[in-house]
Every structure is written in structure tokens, then in C-alpha cells.
C-alpha positions in Angstrom: 14.2 -16.3 5.7 15.0 -14.4 9.1 14.2 -10.9 9.0 14.8 -7.8 11.8 12.3 -5.3 11.7 12.7 -1.9 13.5 10.1 -0.5 14.9 11.3 3.4 15.8 8.7 5.2 18.1 5.9 4.8 20.6 4.0 2.3 21.9 1.2 2.1 19.6 3.4 2.2 16.8 5.1 -1.0 18.1 1.3 -2.8 18.6 0.3 -1.4 15.2 3.0 -4.2 14.0 2.3 -7.1 15.7 -0.8 -8.2 13.0 2.0 -7.7 9.9 4.5 -9.8 12.1 2.4 -12.8 12.7 1.3 -13.5 9.2 5.1 -12.8 8.4 5.8 -15.6 10.8 3.0 -18.0 9.0 4.6 -17.7 5.9 7.5 -19.3 7.3 10.1 -16.4 8.4 11.7 -15.8 11.4 11.4 -12.4 12.9 13.3 -10.5 15.4 12.2 -6.6 16.4 14.1 -4.2 17.3 12.1 -1.6 19.8 12.3 1.0 22.6 9.5 -0.8 23.8 10.1 -5.0 24.4 7.3 -4.8 26.6 4.7 -4.9 24.1 6.1 -8.4 22.6 6.0 -10.3 25.9 4.5 -13.2 25.0 4.0 -12.8 21.4 4.6 -16.5 19.8 5.6 -15.0 16.3 8.5 -13.4 17.2 11.9 -14.6 18.5 13.9 -12.4 20.0 13.1 -8.9 20.8 16.1 -6.5 21.1 15.8 -3.3 23.0 16.9 -0.3 21.0 17.6 1.5 24.3 20.3 -1.2 25.1 21.7 -1.3 21.6 23.9 1.1 20.0 24.5 -1.3 17.1 24.4 -4.6 16.1 28.1 -5.0 14.7 28.9 -8.8 13.9 24.6 -10.0 15.1 23.3 -8.3 12.3 25.1 -10.5 9.6 22.4 -13.3 10.6 19.6 -11.9 8.8 18.5 -11.5 5.4 16.4 -8.9 5.6 16.9 -5.5 7.8 13.5 -3.3 7.7 14.2 0.0 9.7 11.8 1.9 7.5 10.0 4.8 9.5 6.1 3.7 8.1 5.0 7.2 8.8 7.5 8.3 5.5 6.6 5.2 3.6 5.2 5.8 -0.1 2.6 3.6 1.1 1.7 5.6 3.9 1.6 8.7 2.6 0.4 8.3 -1.0 -1.2 5.1 -1.6 -4.0 5.3 1.0 -2.6 2.7 3.1 -3.1 3.4 7.0 -0.5 2.3 10.0 -1.1 -1.5 9.8 -1.4 -1.5 6.2 2.4 0.4 5.8 3.7 -2.3 8.0 1.9 -5.2 6.0 3.3 -4.5 3.1 6.6 -3.4 4.3 7.2 -7.0 5.7 5.1 -9.3 3.7 4.8 -7.4 0.1 0.5 -6.7 0.9 -1.3 -3.9 0.7 -4.2 -4.8 3.5 -5.1 -3.8 7.2 -4.3 -6.4 9.6 -5.8 -6.5 13.0 -2.8 -5.9 16.0 -2.2 -8.1 18.6 -1.4 -8.5 22.4 -0.6 -11.5 24.6 -1.3 -11.0 28.5 -0.9 -14.2 30.6 -2.3 -15.2 33.8 -0.6 -14.3 36.8 -0.5 -10.6 35.2 -4.8 -10.5 35.0 -4.8 -12.5 38.6 -2.1 -9.6 40.2 -4.2 -6.7 38.6 -7.4 -8.3 39.3 -6.3 -8.6 43.1 -5.2 -4.9 43.3 -9.1 -4.5 42.1 -10.9 -6.6 43.9 -12.8 -4.1 46.1 -14.6 -2.4 42.9 -18.3 -3.6 42.5 -19.1 -1.6 39.5 -17.6 -1.7 35.9 -15.0 -0.5 34.7 -15.1 3.0 32.8 -11.3 3.6 31.6 -10.6 7.3 30.4 -7.3 8.4 28.8 -6.6 11.9 28.0 -3.1 12.2 27.1 -0.9 10.5 25.2 3.1 10.3 24.9 6.0 10.8 27.3 5.8 14.6 27.7 4.7 16.2 30.8 1.2 18.7 30.3 -1.3 18.9 27.4 -0.5 18.4 23.7 -3.1 19.9 21.5 -2.6 17.7 18.5 -4.2 14.7 20.5 -5.0 15.1 23.8 -8.6 15.7 25.6 -8.6 18.4 27.7 -9.4 17.5 31.6 -12.3 19.8 31.6 -13.6 18.6 29.2 -12.8 15.0 30.2 -14.8 15.5 33.4 -17.7 16.7 31.9 -18.2 13.4 29.6 -17.3 11.3 32.6 -19.8 13.3 34.8 -22.9 10.8 33.8 -21.5 7.6 34.1 -20.0 8.1 37.5 -22.8 6.6 39.8 -22.9 3.1 37.7 -19.3 3.1 36.3 -15.7 3.0 38.7 -14.0 5.3 36.6 -9.6 4.8 35.6 -7.7 7.0 34.3 -5.1 5.3 31.7 -2.2 7.7 32.9 1.8 7.6 33.3 3.5 8.8 36.0 4.3 12.2 34.6 1.0 13.0 32.7 -1.9 14.9 33.9 -4.3 13.6 36.4 -8.3 13.9 37.0 -8.8 14.6 40.4 -11.1 12.0 42.0 -10.7 9.0 40.2 -8.7 6.2 40.4 -5.7 5.7 37.8 -2.8 3.6 36.5 0.3 5.9 37.4 1.5 2.9 39.6 1.2 0.2 37.2 3.2 -1.0 34.3 2.4 -1.0 30.7 1.2 -4.7 30.8 -0.6 -4.2 34.0 -2.5 -1.5 32.5 -3.4 -3.5 29.3 -5.3 -5.4 31.6 -7.2 -3.2 33.0 -8.2 -2.5 29.6 -9.1 -5.4 29.3 -10.8 -5.5 32.3 -12.9 -2.2 31.3 -16.8 -2.6 30.2 -16.8 1.7 28.6 -13.4 2.9 26.8 -12.8 6.6 26.1 -9.6 6.9 24.5 -7.6 9.1 21.9 -5.2 8.4 19.6 -2.7 6.9 21.1 -1.2 3.0 22.4 -5.0 2.5 24.3 -6.9 2.7 21.2 -4.8 0.5 19.1 -4.7 -2.0 22.3 -8.4 -1.9 22.3 -8.6 -2.9 18.2 -6.1 -6.0 19.1 -8.2 -7.2 22.4 -11.5 -6.7 20.3 -12.7 -4.0 22.7 -14.7 -1.6 21.0 -14.3 2.3 22.1 -14.8 5.6 21.2 -11.6 7.5 20.2 -10.8 10.8 20.0 -9.1 12.8 17.0 -8.0 16.1 17.0 -5.3 16.6 14.5 -4.0 12.9 14.1 -6.0 11.1 10.8 -8.5 8.3 11.3 -7.8 7.1 8.3 -4.2 6.9 9.0 -4.0 5.1 12.5 -8.0 4.4 13.3 -9.8 1.1 13.3 -13.2 0.7 12.0 -14.4 -1.1 15.6 -14.3 1.9 17.0 -16.2 5.1 17.4 -13.9 7.7 16.1 -15.0 11.2 16.6 -13.7 14.3 15.4 -13.0 17.5 17.2 -14.8 20.9 16.3 -13.9 23.1 13.7 -11.0 25.4 15.2 -11.6 28.8 15.2 -8.4 30.8 14.7 -6.8 31.0 10.9 -3.4 31.2 9.9 -1.9 29.5 13.0 0.4 27.1 10.7 3.6 29.2 10.4 5.7 26.5 8.6 3.2 23.3 6.1 3.6 20.6 7.6 3.7 17.4 5.4 3.5 15.4 8.3 -0.1 16.1 10.2 -0.4 15.9 14.0 3.3 15.8 14.3 4.0 19.1 15.7 3.2 19.9 19.0 4.3 23.8 19.1 1.8 25.7 21.7 2.0 28.7 19.1 0.4 27.0 16.2 -2.7 25.7 18.2 -5.8 27.0 16.2 -8.3 26.7 19.0 -9.7 29.7 20.5 -8.9 29.7 24.7 -12.6 29.3 25.2 -13.3 26.9 22.7 -14.2 23.7 23.2 -11.7 20.9 21.5 -14.7 18.8 21.9 -18.9 18.0 21.5 -19.1 16.5 24.7 -22.6 16.3 24.1 -21.9 14.0 21.2 -19.6 11.5 22.9 -21.6 11.1 26.1 -24.1 10.0 23.4 -22.0 7.8 21.8 -21.0 6.1 25.4 -24.6 5.5 26.2 -25.6 4.2 23.0 -23.4 1.4 24.5 -25.4 0.7 27.5 -28.3 0.8 25.2 -27.3 -1.9 23.0 -25.9 -4.1 25.6 -29.4 -3.6 27.4 -31.0 -5.0 24.0 -29.1 -8.0 23.7 -29.5 -8.9 27.3 -33.3 -8.8 26.3 
């Protein structure tokens, strides 16, 4: 059977679909993907053709070659909303009728590794990557992001022993005084992630990619749900309880997708995260590694 899977949305959403695509391919199906982020699928041996959603207005006659066309949004699927399926599980059900989570996959090539390694050749300390902001919008999105002042507080105990690299896009907020990947493309940034020894991430593309690359990370959560978007391999830390009440003027069925600033339930002087708890979590990784060496 030849299947076209349409993935509308962010990069992380595409990575989350890769495991289900592998299972469908192993079951004997030919899988094509339509996405706004084709680079996620480069090198993937389980996909035949990748359509760029930003360049294809409609498929016309080409769509008739498919036996199944799946353009359902997993966020709106019954399995995701009502039946306890996380994002990878929902993709797995949509493609394979299997209601089980499945590990995502990312394929990086040798030339990409060599290019990034050459850029970072002067770094002598282990790499600690941090992602504070997600999405394409500039500025701070309170339902998902880590405030920069809290990020600086968390990173401070590690600056002597690690090279801090900020995973950020060109229009995202910048932590002053640390290296960043704003001049690299997505796949080069994923190589930096793969080279890292410590990771502090938010619910965004790099949390999915770290799971795909078998890189346990500390992942921070504000309004989005760990059970829907997270991975057990990570150390998942929830935000503090918001101080303000009655900030939601409209009931939201899809938690965490609304960025309106006037709905933010955190007080102006309130810390979003328990930074000491996060620091302890990151330090435990060092202690575990020291025990393994002994």
C-alpha cells in the first residue's frame, strides 16, 4: 500500500512521527510525507518521497497514486484527546492501528558531523546545550519557554566545567556571554545536540530529537502536558504552581496552545521553575557518570 502522511505544524511534530513511519515501512507499505520541514526526513530510509508543504499548493493528479492519504492532525484525534495516547502513539495508531508509543528517529550524516566538529574544534570542555525558547515567533511564550533570567541562574554552577551552547533560532532570545547555534541550520544544530554531554531543554523540537538520539535530558514543562508530548527517558520537571487565578477567560480544550499574554497565570515576581531542583537534577547526571567510571 502506498500512503501519504501530511504533517502540519512544527519540527518536533515531524520528528515524533518518524517511529510510526518506520513501523509502517517495515510492514511493507510505501510512505511519502508532506511537511513544512523536509530536513527532518533527510537520510530516513523508511520514506520514499518528501513533499514540501510550503511549495506544494495541491497535488492534483499526483495524489491519485496513493491508496491512503492521512492529513488528520494528531492533536485533534480521539486517541490523543480521550484514550491516553501520547503524540508518538497517536501517529502509530493513525498509520498502523497500533496503540503503543514508538521511539522517534533522526538520521544525521558523516559530512554534517565533520562540518560541525570543525566549527567546534577549539572547544576543550564537555558541551552543555540549553534550549530556552521554541517556535518561530520572537520573544517569550509563557506556556512553554524558560525565562532567560532563570536559565542564567540554572547554568551558573556549570560554566566552569562545561561549554554552554544555546540552541536558538535567529529570531529567538539570546543568553548573553554563551555560544549559540543561530547561524547553523536545523540539522547542524542537531549535530551539536548529539555532541553534547548535558542537556537542558523545553517541550520543543530538541526534546523529541534527544529521545530519537538516545540522549537523556532534563526537560522543563509549563502548560503543555508531559503525558502527551514527553518521553520517560528524560527527567521531566514541571513548573511552579501559578499564583494568579481566573486568568483563562475562555475554556481551552487544547491545553498549552494559547500564547495570549493576558492569560498568563504567573505573577510578575514569581519564578516559573524551582531552579534549585533543576540544578540538582543536572548535577545528578554528573554523579551518576562518576559512579560508572569508578
